[in-house]
C-alpha positions as CSV (number, residue, x, y, z in Angstrom):
1,M,-47.4,-12.5,26.9
2,D,-44.6,-11.9,25.3
3,G,-44.7,-8.6,23.8
4,T,-48.1,-6.9,25.6
5,G,-48.2,-4.8,29.0
6,E,-49.2,-1.7,29.7
7,A,-47.9,1.6,30.0
8,F,-46.7,2.5,34.3
9,D,-49.1,4.5,35.0
10,P,-48.2,6.8,38.3
11,R,-51.6,7.0,39.7
12,C,-51.9,3.4,40.4
13,R,-54.5,2.2,42.8
14,R,-55.8,-1.3,41.9
15,C,-53.9,-2.9,44.9
16,P,-56.7,-1.6,47.7
17,R,-53.9,-3.5,50.6
18,L,-51.2,-0.9,48.9
19,A,-53.0,1.8,48.1
20,R,-54.7,2.2,52.0
21,H,-51.2,1.4,53.3
22,L,-49.2,4.7,51.2
23,D,-51.8,6.6,52.2
24,Q,-50.9,6.1,55.8
25,V,-46.9,6.3,55.5
26,R,-47.9,10.1,53.7
27,A,-49.6,11.1,57.1
28,R,-46.0,10.2,58.4
29,H,-44.2,11.2,55.8
30,P,-45.7,13.7,53.2
31,E,-42.8,14.7,51.9
32,Y,-42.1,11.3,50.2
33,H,-42.9,10.3,47.0
34,C,-45.9,7.8,48.7
35,A,-47.0,7.3,44.9
36,P,-45.8,4.0,42.3
37,V,-42.2,4.0,41.6
38,P,-41.4,4.6,37.8
39,P,-38.6,2.7,36.2
40,F,-35.5,4.7,36.1
41,G,-32.7,4.6,33.2
42,S,-31.9,5.6,29.6
43,A,-35.1,5.6,26.7
44,R,-33.5,2.9,25.0
45,F,-32.1,0.2,26.8
46,R,-30.4,-3.6,26.7
47,L,-30.1,-4.0,30.2
48,L,-33.0,-4.4,33.0
49,V,-32.5,-4.9,36.3
50,V,-35.6,-6.0,38.7
51,G,-35.8,-5.6,42.0
52,L,-38.2,-6.3,44.4
53,A,-40.5,-3.6,45.4
54,P,-39.9,0.3,46.7
55,G,-37.7,0.5,50.1
56,L,-39.8,2.8,52.8
57,H,-37.4,5.6,53.1
58,G,-35.7,4.2,50.3
59,A,-37.5,4.6,46.3
60,N,-40.8,5.5,48.0
61,R,-39.2,8.4,49.6
62,T,-36.9,9.5,46.6
63,G,-39.4,7.9,43.4
64,R,-36.3,5.8,42.2
65,P,-35.8,2.6,42.2
66,F,-32.8,2.0,44.6
67,T,-32.5,4.9,45.8
68,G,-31.9,6.1,49.3
69,D,-31.5,2.8,51.2
70,H,-28.7,0.4,51.2
71,A,-29.4,-2.3,49.0
72,G,-28.8,0.4,46.7
73,I,-25.2,1.7,46.9
74,L,-24.5,-2.4,45.6
75,L,-26.5,-2.0,42.6
76,Y,-25.3,1.4,41.8
77,R,-21.9,1.1,42.6
78,T,-21.2,-2.3,40.2
79,L,-23.4,-0.8,37.2
80,H,-20.6,1.9,37.1
81,Q,-17.8,-0.6,37.5
82,H,-19.4,-2.5,33.9
83,G,-20.0,1.1,32.6
84,F,-23.7,1.1,33.0
85,A,-23.8,3.8,35.4
86,T,-22.2,6.7,34.9
87,R,-22.1,7.8,38.2
88,A,-21.2,5.0,42.0
89,E,-24.3,6.8,43.7
90,S,-27.6,7.7,43.5
91,V,-29.0,9.8,45.8
92,S,-31.9,11.4,44.4
93,A,-34.4,11.5,41.2
94,G,-32.9,15.2,41.3
95,D,-29.0,14.2,41.3
96,R,-27.3,14.2,37.9
97,M,-26.8,10.6,37.6
98,R,-27.6,8.8,34.6
99,L,-27.5,4.8,33.5
100,R,-26.0,3.6,29.8
101,G,-28.3,1.3,28.0
102,C,-29.9,0.2,31.4
103,R,-33.6,0.5,33.2
104,I,-34.2,-0.3,36.9
105,T,-37.3,-1.4,37.4
106,N,-39.2,-3.4,40.0
107,A,-41.7,-6.6,40.2
108,V,-44.5,-3.9,42.0
109,K,-44.3,-1.0,41.9
110,C,-46.0,0.2,45.1
111,L,-44.6,-0.3,49.0
112,P,-45.8,-2.9,50.4
113,P,-46.2,-2.9,54.3
114,G,-43.3,-5.1,55.6
115,N,-41.6,-5.5,51.7
116,R,-43.8,-8.3,51.2
117,P,-46.0,-8.0,48.2
118,E,-48.8,-10.3,48.3
119,P,-48.6,-12.9,45.3
120,A,-52.0,-10.6,44.0
121,E,-50.0,-7.8,43.6
122,A,-47.6,-9.1,42.0
123,R,-49.6,-10.4,39.7
124,R,-51.6,-7.2,39.4
125,C,-48.8,-4.7,38.1
126,N,-47.5,-7.7,36.0
127,A,-48.9,-5.9,32.9
128,F,-46.6,-3.1,33.3
129,L,-43.4,-5.5,34.0
130,A,-44.0,-6.8,30.7
131,A,-44.3,-4.0,29.5
132,E,-41.1,-3.0,30.1
133,I,-39.8,-6.2,29.2
134,A,-41.1,-5.8,25.5
135,A,-39.3,-2.3,25.0
136,L,-36.1,-4.4,25.6
137,G,-36.4,-6.0,22.6
138,R,-35.2,-9.4,20.9
139,G,-31.5,-9.6,23.0
140,G,-31.6,-7.9,26.0
141,V,-30.6,-9.0,29.3
142,V,-33.4,-9.0,32.8
143,V,-31.0,-8.9,35.7
144,A,-33.9,-10.6,38.3
145,L,-32.2,-9.9,41.6
146,G,-34.0,-12.3,43.9
147,T,-36.7,-15.2,44.0
148,I,-40.3,-12.8,43.6
149,A,-38.5,-11.1,40.6
150,H,-37.6,-13.7,39.1
151,S,-41.1,-15.8,39.3
152,A,-42.3,-11.8,37.6
153,V,-40.0,-11.7,34.8
154,L,-41.4,-15.0,34.1
155,R,-45.1,-14.4,33.7
156,A,-44.5,-11.3,31.9
157,L,-43.4,-13.6,29.4
158,G,-45.7,-16.3,30.0
159,V,-43.3,-19.0,31.2
160,R,-43.6,-21.7,33.0
161,A,-41.4,-21.1,36.2
162,P,-40.3,-25.3,36.6
163,A,-38.9,-24.4,33.0
164,A,-36.8,-21.9,34.5
165,R,-36.1,-22.3,38.8
166,F,-34.3,-19.6,40.2
167,A,-31.1,-19.6,41.8
168,H,-28.0,-16.9,42.0
169,G,-25.7,-17.1,39.3
170,A,-28.1,-19.1,36.5
171,E,-28.8,-18.3,33.3
172,H,-32.4,-19.1,31.4
173,L,-33.0,-18.5,28.0
174,L,-36.2,-16.5,27.6
175,P,-37.8,-15.5,24.4
176,G,-37.0,-12.8,22.1
177,E,-33.4,-14.2,22.4
178,R,-33.6,-11.6,25.9
179,R,-31.8,-13.8,28.5
180,L,-32.5,-13.9,32.5
181,L,-29.3,-13.8,34.6
182,D,-30.8,-14.6,38.5
183,S,-28.5,-12.8,41.5
184,Y,-29.9,-13.1,45.6
185,H,-31.2,-9.5,46.3
186,C,-28.6,-6.9,46.7
187,S,-30.4,-5.9,50.0
188,R,-28.3,-5.4,53.9
189,Y,-29.8,-8.8,54.9
190,N,-27.7,-10.9,51.8
191,T,-24.8,-8.0,52.5
192,N,-24.0,-8.8,56.1
193,T,-24.9,-12.0,56.1
194,R,-22.7,-12.7,53.2
195,R,-25.0,-14.8,51.0
196,L,-24.6,-12.3,49.0
197,T,-21.1,-10.8,48.6
198,P,-19.3,-8.2,46.0
199,A,-17.8,-10.3,44.3
200,M,-20.8,-12.7,43.6
201,F,-23.2,-9.5,42.3
202,D,-20.0,-8.5,40.2
203,R,-19.7,-11.8,38.3
204,I,-23.6,-11.1,37.2
205,F,-23.2,-8.2,36.2
206,A,-19.6,-9.3,34.4
207,R,-22.1,-11.6,33.1
208,A,-24.9,-9.4,31.6
209,R,-21.9,-6.8,30.1
210,H,-20.1,-9.8,28.4
211,L,-23.7,-11.1,26.6
212,L,-24.6,-8.0,25.6
213,G,-21.3,-7.5,23.7
214,G,-18.4,-6.3,26.4
């Protein structure tokens, strides 16, 4: 699938379960974004960060990936430390945060019930991710946050999963001279249990910066 894909559709309702769920959340929170969340970042980028899906009171509320909930705290702070973001905190889609040579997206663009997208939903959304990876170009770096993001990246590029197994800190060569770096997701559960520490996360992005030439 390398080089193919489909432009992000802000009105997509292809997944009936997700569409119904968004309608229900919108009824309770009419001020929330409650729609597919677009990728955020530079138009020209060499680093693509792929998460799982929007969080209920995070990206689903603000309309920006990893913004407004716990998961984004460590991510944006780390991006800032390595020169990929102009600020250490992303507050809202209307703040002055800018990413430098970096783009952030999710494997599934709509809020799933219980933060658990079904496999069919991830497959339907994969064409959007394929287009985003194609825009990354040759020699770029993808950071996958968790196993679902990892699998979605492989599917978007037509890479068989056994050839590149997920493990925190693992590095895989992708078509187009790209590199895939795996990390545990920066969720509250992983950071509170110390499954993922700031130092562990920092090493992922230090490696990304090194691969991109410092």
